[in-house]
C-alpha positions as CSV (number, residue, x, y, z in Angstrom):
1,M,116.1,105.5,101.0
2,K,116.3,108.4,98.6
3,A,115.3,108.1,94.9
4,L,118.1,107.4,92.5
5,P,119.0,110.6,90.6
6,I,119.3,110.1,86.9
7,E,120.8,113.4,85.7
8,C,123.5,115.8,86.9
9,P,122.0,118.7,88.9
10,S,124.6,121.0,87.4
11,C,124.6,120.3,83.7
12,R,121.7,117.8,83.2
13,E,123.9,115.1,81.6
14,K,123.0,111.5,82.4
15,L,124.6,110.1,85.6
16,A,126.5,106.8,85.8
17,V,126.8,104.6,88.9
18,K,130.3,104.6,90.5
19,R,129.8,102.6,93.7
20,L,127.4,100.0,94.9
21,V,127.1,99.1,98.6
22,C,125.4,96.1,100.2
23,T,123.2,97.3,103.0
24,G,123.4,93.9,104.7
25,C,127.2,93.3,105.1
26,G,128.7,96.6,103.9
27,T,130.5,95.1,100.9
28,E,131.3,97.8,98.3
29,V,131.7,97.3,94.5
30,E,133.4,100.2,92.7
31,G,133.5,100.9,88.9
32,L,131.7,102.9,86.3
33,Y,128.3,101.4,85.4
34,G,125.5,102.8,83.2
35,L,122.0,102.9,84.5
36,P,119.5,100.3,83.3
37,V,117.2,101.6,80.5
38,L,114.2,101.7,82.8
39,A,116.1,103.6,85.5
40,S,117.2,106.1,82.8
41,I,113.7,107.5,82.2
42,G,111.8,109.9,84.5
43,R,109.9,108.9,87.5
44,S,106.5,109.6,85.9
45,E,107.4,107.3,83.0
46,Q,108.6,104.6,85.4
47,A,105.3,104.9,87.4
48,F,103.3,104.6,84.1
49,I,105.2,101.5,83.0
50,L,104.7,99.9,86.5
51,A,100.9,100.6,86.3
52,F,100.8,99.3,82.7
53,V,102.4,96.0,83.8
54,K,100.1,95.7,86.8
55,A,97.1,96.3,84.4
56,S,98.4,93.3,82.3
57,G,99.2,95.7,79.4
58,S,95.5,96.7,79.0
59,L,95.2,100.2,77.6
60,K,91.5,100.1,78.4
61,E,92.3,99.3,82.1
62,M,94.9,102.0,82.2
63,A,92.4,104.6,80.9
64,R,90.0,103.5,83.6
65,L,92.7,103.7,86.3
66,L,94.0,107.0,85.2
67,G,90.6,108.5,84.5
68,V,91.6,109.5,80.9
69,S,90.6,108.5,77.4
70,Y,92.0,105.5,75.6
71,P,93.7,107.7,73.0
72,T,95.4,109.7,75.8
73,V,96.9,106.5,77.3
74,R,97.9,105.2,73.8
75,S,99.7,108.6,73.2
76,R,101.5,108.4,76.5
77,L,102.6,104.8,75.9
78,D,103.9,105.8,72.4
79,D,105.8,108.7,74.0
80,T,107.3,106.4,76.6
81,I,108.3,103.8,73.9
82,E,110.0,106.6,71.9
83,K,112.0,107.7,75.0
84,L,113.1,104.1,75.7
85,K,114.2,103.6,72.0
86,E,116.2,106.8,72.2
87,I,117.9,105.8,75.4
88,E,118.7,102.3,74.0
89,G,120.1,104.0,70.9
90,Q,122.3,106.2,73.0
91,K,123.5,103.2,75.1
92,E,124.3,101.2,71.9
93,A,126.2,104.2,70.4
94,S,128.3,104.7,73.6
95,D,129.2,100.9,73.7
96,E,130.8,101.1,70.2
């Protein structure tokens, strides 16, 4: 299955989900749904978060796995946290 696109290829705005389909029985659900916060970030950030969880949240272990310094991992985590906060803020503003 293809990866879920998160931005419009034409104007780069965030995409929303319009239709969901069950691959088992073919049932379809249609509406306008926002993407979950973690699906709204880039694939590299998603991979970083997945690795971070698998490493039990250990920055030291992440540095070892990625072959980079602890401060580099800390900086990348801080950047990812800021992106998540920004997306959450945008979602809250659009819900008002």
